[in-house]
N, C-alpha and C positions, 0 to 999 in steps of 0.2 A: 422288668417290672415297671422300670422308669417308663417314663412318657414326654413325649416333648408337647409343649404348652406356648401358644402362641400369644404371650404375653409383650414382646418387645415389638417396637415398630420402627425398624430398621431402613432409612429412606435417604436415597443416594439422589444425586440430580438426575439421573437417567430414571430412576424409578417414578420421580415425580412427575417426570415429562411423560412418562407412559402411563401414569394414572389420569393425569389431566386429558391425554388425549381419549382415553376410554370413557372418562366422564363425559366429554364432549359429545362422543358417539351415543351414550345413554341418555342424556339430557335434550338433546337437539336432532329432531327429524324432520324433514319438511313437511308441510300440510298442504302442499300443491297450490298456496298462495302467497307464497314468499314469506309466510310466518313460520312458527315452531311449534311442534307437538310435542309437550314437555310431560305427557300422559305417563305414570310410572310403568314399567312392564309387569308388576307385580303388586297385589294388592293384600289386603289382611285376609286370615283365617277365621274362620266364625268364631265369636267369641266364646259362645258356650263349650266349645270343644278344646279352644287354644287361645287362653287370653293376652298371648306374648306378641308383642310389636314385630312386624316385618319390616326391617329397612329396605323400604324402595330405592336407595341409593347404594345398597350392599355392594360387594364385589362380584357375587354372584350376579346380582341384576345387571350390572355393567358388563358382565360378561354375556349375559343374554342379549342384551342390546346391540353390543358390538358383533355377535354371531348373526343377527339379524341384519343389520346395515350391509353386512359382507353375503347377505343371501343364504347364509348357511343355516338353515331351517331345523335341522335334524340335530346339531350341536346344541342349538338354541333352546330346544325344547328338552334335551337331557340337561341341561344345565338350569333349565327352570325348576326341576326338581329341587334344587338345592334353593334355588333365588326366591322361591315361594314359600319357604318355611322360615320361622322366626330364628335367629341364630345368636348366640351370646355377643355382646358388645365389650370387648376388653379394653379396660380404662388404660391410656399411657401413662408414661411417667410426668409428663413436662405439664399439661392443662387439665388436671383432673376435676376441677371444679366446671370448667367449660364444658367438658365432655359429657360429664354426668348429668348437667344440666340441658345440653343440647339433645340427648337421648331420651332422657325421661320426659322433657317436653315436647318430642315429637310423637312419643307413645301415648302420652296424655292427650295429645291432639286427635290421636287417632283411637281414642278411649280403649287403649291396651296398657299392658304392664310393661315395663323396660326390663330386660333380662342383662344384667351386668356380671362381668367377671372381674375381679381384683387380684391382681397377679404381679407384687411389687415388693414382696417381703425382702429383706437384706438376705443376701448370700443365696439368692434364688437357685433352684435347679444344680446344685452341686457342682458348678462350673462345667454344665453340660450344655447342649445346644442353646437352650434357654436363659444362659447365666445370666446374672444381674441383679436387678433390685434396687432398691431405696440405697443411699449411701449408708444411713444408720438408722438406728431406733427411732430418735427425733424425727428425722426426714420422712420416716414412714408414717409414724402418729400425724404429722402435719398432712401428707398426703390423703391418708384415710379421712382427716376431718374435712378436706377440701372437697373429697367425693362426696361424704355426707351432705355437706351444704348445697352442693350441685344437685343432689337428689331432691331436697327439701321435702315437701310433703306429697308428692306424687309416688304412684304405686311403681315400686321396682323390688325384683327377686336379685339378690347378690350372691354369686359363688364365691367365697372368699378362698384365696389362696391354694389352689391345685396343688398338690404335693408336700404342703410345707409342714402339715404333720407326721405324713409317711415318712418323711425324710429325716425327722427327729428319732423316728421309733427304728428306723433301719439304720442310723448313725452315719448316712450320707453326709448330713450335715454334722460338722464337726462340732464335737460337746461344748465347746466353750462358747457357743451361740445358742444353745438350748434353752436355757433361762430366759435370755432376752426374747426369743422366738414365741415361747408359751406368752410371755406376757404381752406382746405386739399383738399376736392373734384374739387374744382375750379383750384386751383393749379396743380392737376392731370391731369385735361383735358388740361390745357396748356401746360404742361410739356410733356404729351404723343404726343398733336398735333404737337409738334416741329419736330418729326419724319416724313419723307415725305411720306410714305405709310402706315400709321397707323390710322384706322378709330376707333372713341371711341363712345360708347353708354353708357350712364348714366342711372343706374337703375331707373325705375320708378314705381316699384308695381307691381299689378296685377287687375285683372278684380274685385276683391272681394273688392276692395278699391272703396266705393259708391260714392266717392265726388272728382271727378278731379279738382273741382274749387280750393281745398286746395293743390294741389301739383304743379300746373304750376309757383307760385312765388318761392317755394322753390328749385325747378329745375332750375329756372333762376338764384338764388343766388349761387346754386352749379355749376354754368358754361354752362349749356346747350347750350349757345348761340355759344360757341365755339365747342361743340360737334358736332358729325355728326347726331346724335339722342339719343333716349333712348331706353331701352331695357324693356320689360313687361313679366310677368309671369314666371320671373326666378324661378327655383326649384318649379313652383306650376303647378297646374292641371286643370285650366280654359281652357276651350275649344277655339279653335281657332278663332272662329267668334265672342265669347264674347270679348276675347282679341284683337282682331282686333276692334271691335267697342269702346271699352274703349281706345286703342291707338289713333284711329281716333278723338275723342273727344278731348283726351290730345294734339294730335297735332294741333288741331284748337287753343288752348290755348299759345301753344310755338312758334308761328310763322312758323309754318307748318312744324314742324321737322320731318324728318322719323323716322320709329320704326322697331325693330325687336322683334319677338315672340319667347319665349322659348316652342317648342312644344314636348318636350322629353319625357314627361310622362301625357300627356294630353288627350290620346285617349279615356277613359272612364269618363272624367269630374272629378271633385272634389269629395272627399268622404264627406258624408254628416250625417254619424251616429257615434256615439259615441260623446265623449269630443269636442264639437267646438273649444278648445284652441289648441287641439292637430290632427286636422284633416288632416294637412298637413304633419304629421310626419309617414311616412314608411305605407302610408294607402295602406288596402287590396284591391284588386280587381281593381286596376290600369292598365293601358296599355300605350304602346308606342303610340306617336302621328304621325302627318306628318314627312316625313323624310324631313331633312335638305335640303333648296334649297333656291335659290335666285328668282325661278319663282314663284311668290306668286299671280300674278294676281291682285294687289294692288298696286298702283303707292307709296303710303306712306310705304306699308311693303317691308323694304330692303331684308328681309330673313326671313326663319324658321330655328331657329338653336335648336341644342340639347346643351344648355349652363350648364344645371345639366346633369351628365353623369350618363345615366339609369344603375341601378345595384349598386349604393353605397349608402349607408344607411344615411338616414336623420338625425339619432342620436340613442340614445340607449332607444328607445321607442318600443313597439309592438314586441319584441324579436331581434330587429336589433342591430349590433354592432355600435361603435363609428361613429360620422358624418364622412362621406367621405371614410368610409372603405368598400370594395368590398363586397357585399353580394349575392354571386349566386342565393340563393334561390328566392330572391325578384326578381333577374334580370330574372329567368325562369319564375316568375310569369308575369312580364311586357310584355314578349315576348309570352308567350302563350294566353294572353287576347287579343292580337292585332289584329284586323279585317284585 
């Protein structure tokens, strides 16, 4: 049931060099006159269907440019299925204000909304592939405050702390940290909602959680009443119909709160072979799900979003790199398998 989440940004010297090489490919192609054509390989989706910002300098877009530069048009078109959609921008631990400001300013310039993911709660991920987080409660509060300052009065949707509530309910997070985590989550909701154009969705697990009755009280303790709603299926693979049913049940227990669904990789549903404890980690044969949109056809479902960035690894399992690192082979598999 656990899921890997791409919150950390592990960077080695080799990784930075590789990223720089791809950036040069993505941004600089000859125009035949000795100059450079820096036109992005992707643009924005129609605002009426999908108001979220497409990052023209994202990892998938850079990969498209790299494949095109190498003459590999087939793979370039496959990865473009990912690059042309808006995905969550996961705010890192070191420069939260600058990152939040940069993403929201770029989105505002394109007349779109930024989609941000905050994933830095202390004792994150129970020591699994995405372990880490802020050093303590005070560090986390300061980090959230910096994110809020970076957002300012620009439009942003924030997915708050994937797995943080779920890992309290299943006791994966040690008991001595529970009260502090509830306080931190509630405080984060309150701080972010001070920004006039910010929506906040508190993570609420996935359809694999068989007992929504165990979740609604913890969500209330974590501040769901002040939030705009909750998020389901983040970084997971449950089908949209199952996620909708799960969300509607939970909504009925949280005062009718709306919700969003991560459809980034749920096109073929969850992986059911191998070790159940790791069937969420880089499972083979998965596919992209419904494209991001606010036209869901359900009054309780505010949006289908790609919160998890397709093509980024869940962790160093099944031959994958570290959590959050771009893995082109996996990205190609997702695109090929998409109906």
